[in-house]
C-alpha positions in Angstrom: 79.1 74.7 76.6 77.2 75.4 73.4 79.0 74.8 70.2 80.8 78.0 69.0 80.6 79.7 72.4 83.8 81.2 73.7 85.3 79.4 76.7 84.6 81.0 80.1 87.5 83.1 81.3 89.3 81.5 84.1 89.3 83.5 87.3 92.6 85.2 87.9 94.9 83.9 90.7 95.1 87.5 92.1 94.0 91.1 91.6 96.5 93.9 92.2 94.7 97.2 93.0 96.4 100.6 92.9 94.5 103.3 94.7 95.3 106.7 93.1 98.8 105.8 91.8 101.1 108.7 91.1 104.1 107.4 89.1 103.7 106.0 85.6 106.9 103.9 85.9 105.6 102.1 89.0 102.3 101.3 87.4 104.0 100.0 84.3 106.2 97.7 86.5 103.1 96.5 88.4 101.4 95.8 85.1 104.4 93.6 84.1 104.1 91.7 87.4 100.4 91.1 86.6 101.2 89.9 83.1 103.6 87.2 84.3 101.4 86.1 87.1 98.1 86.2 85.2 96.8 88.7 87.7 94.3 91.4 86.9 95.3 95.0 87.5 92.8 97.5 88.9 93.6 101.3 88.8 91.5 103.6 90.9 91.3 107.3 89.8 92.6 109.9 90.0 96.1 108.9 88.6 99.1 111.2 88.6 99.8 110.4 84.9 98.1 109.2 81.7 98.2 105.6 80.4 99.7 107.0 77.2 102.6 108.5 79.3 106.0 107.7 77.8 107.3 106.5 81.2 104.4 104.1 81.6 104.9 102.7 78.1 108.7 102.3 78.7 108.1 100.4 82.0 105.3 98.2 80.8 107.1 97.4 77.5 105.2 94.9 75.4 103.5 93.3 78.5 100.4 95.4 78.4 98.6 93.1 75.9 98.9 90.3 78.5 97.3 92.4 81.3 93.6 92.5 82.1 93.2 96.2 83.1 90.2 97.5 85.0 89.9 101.2 85.5 87.6 102.6 88.3 86.5 106.2 88.6 86.7 106.1 92.4 87.0 103.9 95.5 83.2 103.7 95.6 83.1 102.5 92.0 85.8 99.9 92.8 83.9 98.7 95.8 80.7 98.4 93.7 82.6 96.2 91.2 83.7 93.6 93.8 81.9 90.3 93.8 80.1 89.2 97.0 82.5 88.0 99.6 85.6 89.4 97.9 88.8 89.1 100.0 90.7 92.4 100.0 94.0 92.8 101.8 95.4 96.4 102.1 99.1 96.9 102.4 100.4 99.6 104.7 103.5 100.3 106.8 101.0 101.0 109.6 99.5 97.4 109.6 100.4 95.1 112.5 100.1 91.7 110.6 103.1 90.6 108.4 102.2 89.7 104.8 103.6 86.2 105.2 101.0 85.4 107.8 98.0 87.2 106.3 95.2 84.9 105.0 95.3 84.3 101.2 92.7 83.0 98.8 92.5 82.5 95.1 91.1 85.6 93.4 91.9 87.9 96.3 92.6 91.6 95.9 95.9 93.1 97.1 95.4 96.9 97.6 98.2 99.5 97.6 98.1 103.2 98.1 99.8 106.1 96.3 103.5 106.4 96.5 103.7 109.7 98.4 101.3 108.9 101.3 100.0 105.3 101.2 96.4 104.4 101.9 94.3 106.9 103.9 93.1 105.9 107.4 89.4 106.0 106.4 90.0 103.4 103.8 92.2 101.1 106.0 89.8 101.1 108.9 87.4 98.7 107.3 89.9 96.3 105.7 92.3 93.5 106.6 95.8 95.0 106.4 99.3 93.6 106.2 102.8 95.0 106.1 106.0 94.0 104.6 108.8 94.1 107.2 111.5 96.7 106.8 114.1 95.6 109.4 116.6 98.4 108.5 113.9 101.1 108.7 113.1 103.6 106.1 109.8 105.2 105.3 108.5 102.6 102.8 109.4 100.3 99.9 108.8 101.4 96.3 105.2 100.7 95.2 106.2 98.3 92.4 108.6 96.5 94.7 106.0 96.1 97.5 103.4 94.9 95.0 105.8 92.4 93.6 106.7 91.0 97.0 103.1 90.7 98.1 101.9 89.2 94.8 104.6 86.6 94.7 104.2 85.6 98.3 100.4 85.2 97.8 101.0 83.3 94.6 103.7 81.1 96.2 101.3 80.1 99.0 98.3 79.6 96.7 100.3 77.6 94.1 102.5 75.7 96.5 105.8 76.8 95.0 
């Protein structure tokens, strides 16, 4: 490295991707998870709130400075930003594979849909998908809870915790 050159940024362990998130508090909580894991956060528009929203700021607290945030204008823009060979796993209650058995790789992208409806079928059709079991039933887990479960399981397996 040339003298005075900044060190190359280390690749993140994970990327958490929220497709058209609706709730500021959930996104703030996911941002906190990213901060403590060193994961990058990707937000795909449109959002159901503004990043200056009071609820977002309350949930993210002072963790935002520790988050590498990438905003994407659309799914197409997000796809165009992916490096060649990127590993993307979508999370959906409709997936057949359980998250603990899904393949993991350093730098992978964990994709979650909007709170009220999840990921659309057209988007899921071309991706590897996983689900978090819900043995007692219910429609779905809260977005920030699901993202936390998935991120920590992937990190555990990658880091050997």
